[in-house]
C-alpha positions in Angstrom: 0.0 0.0 0.0 1.4 3.5 -0.9 2.0 6.0 1.9 -0.8 8.2 0.5 -3.3 5.3 0.7 -2.1 4.3 4.1 -2.6 7.8 5.4 -6.0 8.1 3.9 -7.3 4.8 5.3 -5.6 5.5 8.6 -7.5 8.7 8.9 -10.8 6.7 9.0 -9.4 4.2 11.5 -8.3 6.9 13.9 -11.8 8.3 14.0 -13.3 4.8 14.5 -11.1 3.9 17.4 -12.2 6.7 19.7 -15.1 4.7 21.1 -17.5 5.7 23.8 -15.4 8.3 25.7 -14.6 10.4 22.7 -18.2 10.1 21.4 -19.4 12.2 24.2 -17.1 15.0 23.2 -18.7 15.9 19.8 -22.0 17.5 19.2 -25.0 15.3 18.7 -25.9 14.7 15.1 -28.7 17.0 14.0 -31.9 15.6 12.6 -31.8 15.5 8.8 -33.3 18.5 7.1 -35.6 18.2 4.0 -33.6 17.5 0.9 -34.6 21.0 -0.5 -33.1 22.7 2.5 -29.8 20.9 2.1 -29.5 21.7 -1.6 -30.4 25.3 -1.0 -27.9 25.7 1.8 -30.5 26.9 4.2 -32.8 1.2 28.8 -31.6 -2.1 30.0 -30.7 -5.1 27.7 -33.8 -7.2 27.1 -33.3 -10.9 27.6 -33.9 -13.4 24.9 -37.3 -14.8 25.5 -36.8 -18.3 24.0 -34.3 -19.8 21.6 -33.5 -23.2 20.1 -30.0 -24.1 21.3 -28.3 -23.9 17.8 -29.3 -23.3 14.2 -29.8 -26.3 12.1 -26.4 -27.4 10.9 -27.1 -26.8 7.3 -28.6 -23.3 7.7 -26.8 -20.9 5.3 -24.6 -18.0 6.5 -27.1 -15.4 5.5 -29.8 -16.8 7.7 -27.4 -17.7 10.5 -26.3 -14.1 10.8 -29.9 -12.8 10.4 -30.7 -14.7 13.6 -28.0 -12.9 15.6 -30.5 -10.1 16.2 -33.6 -12.2 16.8 -31.7 -14.2 19.4 -30.7 -11.0 21.2 -34.1 -9.8 22.3 -36.6 -12.1 20.6 -37.6 -15.7 20.1 -36.1 -18.4 17.8 -37.9 -21.7 18.2 -37.2 -24.9 16.4 -40.6 -26.5 15.4 -38.9 -29.4 13.6 -40.0 -28.6 10.1 -39.4 -24.9 10.4 -38.0 -22.2 12.6 -40.4 -19.7 14.3 -38.9 -16.2 14.7 -40.6 -13.6 16.7 -39.6 -10.1 17.9 -42.3 -9.1 20.5 -40.6 -5.7 20.9 -41.2 -4.9 17.3 -44.2 -6.8 16.0 -44.4 -4.8 12.7 -40.9 -5.8 11.7 -41.5 -8.2 8.8 -38.2 -9.9 9.0 -38.1 -10.1 12.8 -41.4 -12.0 12.7 -41.4 -14.8 10.2 -41.3 -18.6 9.6 -38.1 -20.1 8.1 -38.2 -23.2 5.9 -35.4 -25.2 4.4 -37.3 -26.2 1.3 -39.1 -24.4 -1.5 -42.9 -24.1 -1.3 -44.8 -27.0 -2.8 -48.5 -27.9 -3.5 -50.7 -27.0 -0.5 -47.9 -25.1 1.3 -49.5 -21.7 0.9 -52.5 -22.7 3.0 -50.4 -24.6 5.5 -47.9 -21.8 5.9 -50.6 -19.1 6.2 -52.3 -21.1 8.9 -49.0 -21.6 10.8 -48.3 -17.8 10.7 -51.8 -17.1 12.0 -51.3 -19.5 14.8 -47.7 -18.9 15.8 -47.2 -15.2 15.1 -50.4 -13.1 14.6 -52.4 -14.8 17.4 -49.6 -14.0 19.8 -48.9 -10.5 18.3 -52.1 -9.1 16.6 -50.0 -6.2 15.2 -48.1 -8.6 13.0 -50.5 -8.4 10.1 -47.9 -9.0 7.4 -46.9 -12.4 6.2 -43.3 -13.4 5.8 -41.7 -16.8 4.9 -37.9 -17.3 4.7 -36.6 -19.9 2.3 -33.1 -21.4 2.9 -32.5 -23.3 -0.3 -29.5 -23.3 -2.7 -31.5 -23.6 -5.9 -32.8 -20.5 -7.7 -36.5 -19.9 -7.1 -39.4 -18.4 -9.0 -42.6 -17.0 -7.4 -45.1 -19.8 -7.2 -48.4 -18.9 -9.0 -50.5 -19.5 -5.9 -48.3 -17.2 -3.8 -48.4 -14.6 -6.5 -52.2 -14.7 -6.6 -52.3 -14.3 -2.8 -50.3 -11.0 -3.1 -46.8 -12.2 -2.2 -43.5 -10.9 -3.6 -40.3 -13.1 -3.8 -37.1 -11.3 -3.0 -33.5 -12.5 -3.3 -30.6 -11.4 -1.2 -27.0 -12.5 -1.8 -24.6 -13.0 1.1 -21.2 -11.4 0.8 -18.2 -12.1 3.0 -14.9 -10.4 3.6 -11.8 -11.5 5.4 -9.2 -9.1 6.8 -6.7 -9.7 4.0 -9.3 -9.2 1.3 -10.1 -5.6 2.2 -9.2 -3.0 -0.5 -8.7 0.7 -0.1 -11.4 2.8 -1.9 -10.4 4.5 -5.1 -11.9 7.8 -3.9 -10.9 9.4 -0.6 -13.5 10.7 1.8 -14.2 14.3 1.0 -12.6 16.8 3.3 -16.0 18.3 4.3 -17.2 15.0 5.9 -15.9 12.7 8.5 -16.4 9.1 9.6 -17.7 8.6 13.2 -18.7 5.8 15.5 -22.2 7.0 16.5 -23.4 7.2 20.1 -26.7 5.3 20.5 -29.3 6.2 21.6 -28.2 9.9 21.5 -27.8 9.8 17.7 -30.7 7.4 17.0 -33.1 10.1 15.9 -30.7 11.2 13.2 -30.4 7.6 11.9 -34.2 7.2 11.8 -34.6 10.5 9.9 -32.0 9.4 7.3 -33.6 5.9 7.0 -37.1 7.4 6.6 -35.7 9.6 3.7 -34.0 6.6 2.1 -37.2 4.5 2.2 -39.7 7.3 1.5 -42.7 6.1 -0.5 -42.0 2.4 0.0 -43.9 2.1 3.3 -46.6 3.9 5.3 -44.7 6.8 6.8 -45.9 6.8 10.4 -45.7 3.1 10.8 -42.3 2.9 9.3 -40.9 5.5 11.7 -42.2 3.5 14.6 -40.6 0.4 13.3 -37.3 2.2 12.7 -37.2 3.7 16.2 -37.8 0.3 17.7 -34.9 -1.1 15.6 -32.6 1.6 16.8 -33.6 0.8 20.4 -32.5 -2.8 19.7 -29.2 -1.7 18.2 -28.6 0.7 21.2 -29.1 -2.2 23.6 -26.7 -4.4 21.5 -24.2 -1.6 21.7 -24.5 -1.4 25.4 -24.0 -5.2 25.6 -20.7 -4.8 23.7 -21.9 -6.5 20.5 -21.2 -3.8 18.0 -21.7 -0.2 16.9 -23.5 2.1 14.5 -21.3 4.2 12.2 -21.9 7.3 10.2 -20.5 9.7 7.6 -21.2 13.1 9.0 -21.2 16.4 7.1 -21.4 20.0 8.3 -24.2 22.1 6.8 -24.5 25.7 8.1 -22.5 24.7 11.1 -24.7 21.7 12.0 -23.7 18.1 12.0 -25.8 16.2 9.4 -25.9 12.4 9.0 -25.2 11.6 5.3 -24.7 7.8 5.4 -24.8 5.2 8.1 -24.6 1.4 8.9 -24.3 -1.0 11.8 -21.9 -3.8 12.4 -22.5 -6.4 15.2 -20.8 -9.6 16.2 -22.3 -13.1 16.6 -21.7 -13.8 20.4 -22.1 -17.5 19.8 -19.1 -17.7 17.5 -15.6 -17.6 19.0 -14.0 -17.2 15.6 -15.2 -13.6 15.2 -18.1 -13.3 12.8 -19.7 -9.8 12.2 -22.8 -8.8 10.3 -23.6 -5.5 8.7 -27.0 -3.8 9.1 -28.7 -1.3 6.9 -26.0 0.3 4.8 -27.5 3.4 3.2 -26.9 7.0 2.1 -29.4 9.9 2.2 -30.7 10.7 -1.3 -29.2 14.2 -1.1 -25.7 12.8 -0.5 -25.4 10.0 -3.1 -22.8 9.6 -5.9 -20.0 11.1 -3.8 -18.3 7.9 -2.7 -19.7 8.2 0.8 -21.1 4.6 1.0 -17.8 3.1 -0.1 -15.8 5.2 2.4 -18.3 4.3 5.2 -18.2 0.6 4.6 -14.4 0.6 4.3 -13.9 2.4 7.6 -16.5 0.2 9.3 -14.6 -2.9 8.1 -11.3 -1.5 9.4 -13.0 -0.9 12.7 -14.5 -4.4 12.7 -11.2 -6.1 12.1 -8.9 -3.9 14.2 -11.1 -2.6 17.1 -13.7 -5.5 17.4 -11.2 -8.3 16.5 -13.6 -9.8 13.9 -12.2 -12.3 11.4 -15.0 -12.4 8.9 -17.6 -9.8 7.9 -20.9 -10.6 6.3 -23.7 -8.6 4.7 -26.7 -9.3 2.5 -27.4 -7.3 -0.7 -29.8 -7.3 -3.7 -27.8 -9.0 -6.5 -29.3 -6.7 -9.0 -28.7 -3.4 -7.1 -25.7 -1.2 -7.9 -24.7 -1.2 -4.3 -23.4 -4.8 -4.6 -20.7 -3.5 -6.9 -19.6 -1.1 -4.2 -19.1 -3.9 -1.8 -17.3 -6.0 -4.3 -14.9 -3.2 -5.1 -13.8 -3.3 -1.4 -13.1 -7.0 -1.6 -16.4 -8.7 -0.6 -17.1 -12.0 -2.3 -20.5 -13.3 -3.3 -21.9 -16.5 -1.7 -25.3 -18.2 -1.7 -28.6 -16.4 -1.8 -31.4 -16.2 0.7 -35.0 -16.0 -0.5 -37.9 -14.2 1.1 -41.6 -14.5 0.4 -43.4 -11.4 1.9 -46.8 -9.8 1.8 -47.7 -6.4 3.2 -50.5 -6.1 5.8 -54.0 -6.1 4.5 
C-alpha cells in the first residue's frame, strides 16, 4: 500500500477507534433536514425470550447471521419442520417475525404456511398483520403462482463475505467536508431514523415505518450497550450543523468464537449520493470491525441486481449463496 493510501485509510481508523469516551465529546448529530433545505444551503438489555440451542447445521450463513438479532431480544424456536422467529418488541418488523423453511414451497404449502403464521405469530402478536416466509435453499427460485395470486413478492438477497486480508482501499478518498464517526446510541438514534425514513420514503406507510425504525434503533442501542457492536456514520457540516449523510451498523455473533460480524442497513441519504460516501463508510467500518472489534469475517446481504453490490465487491467482498424471502404487506 502506498504511503498516501495508508494515510488516507488510517484517517478513517483513527476516527473509529475513539469509542464511547470520545463520542461524548462531539456535538449530537442534528436531525436530517428536508432535501430541498440541504440543496439550497438553508434502557436495559432485554433478555432473549426463547431460543433453540443452535441453528440447524445446514442453515446458510445469511440466515445464521440474520438470527443474531432475533436471538438477542426475541424468540427463535425450532418447530422441527421450520423455525419460528418472533420479535415481540417490534411486531411490525416483517423480518423479525417470520417462519423459516429449508425447502421451496410445494403444493398446499400456501394454505399450511398461512395457517401456521396465523397460529404462531399473529395470534400472539395481533400487530403482526404482514406475512413473511424465509426460504433457505441453494437452488434458484421463482414466485409460485398461488403465492403470486395471494399477493406475495419473492425477494433474493446474496450473502457477501470479507476476510481481513481481502479488504481493499477505496479508489476515492472521503471528501474533506465530511468525517467518519462511531455513533453514540441512543443519542444519535433520531438522526439515523430520519435518514432511513428519507431513504425508504414512498416504500412504506410513513408513520408506521418511523415507529418500526425507532424500535430497531432501540435494539441496536441495547446491543451496543451489551458490547456486541456499533452504528457508524459519515457526518457532514451544513450551516454549522452536523448532518448524517450515510450510516450502517456492524455487530458480532456472540455464539461464535472465531469472530463473525454482520452489517446492518448500509444506506446513504438521497441528497448525498454519488459522492463515494457509501464506499468510504463501509471501508472504515470494516477497518473498525477487524482492528477494534477483533472480527475475522464480515458478512452482509445485498440485492444481487442493485448497484450497491458492486460497491461492496470493489472493497473485496465476495458473493456466496442467496437467501430468499416471500413477503406480503399487511391487509
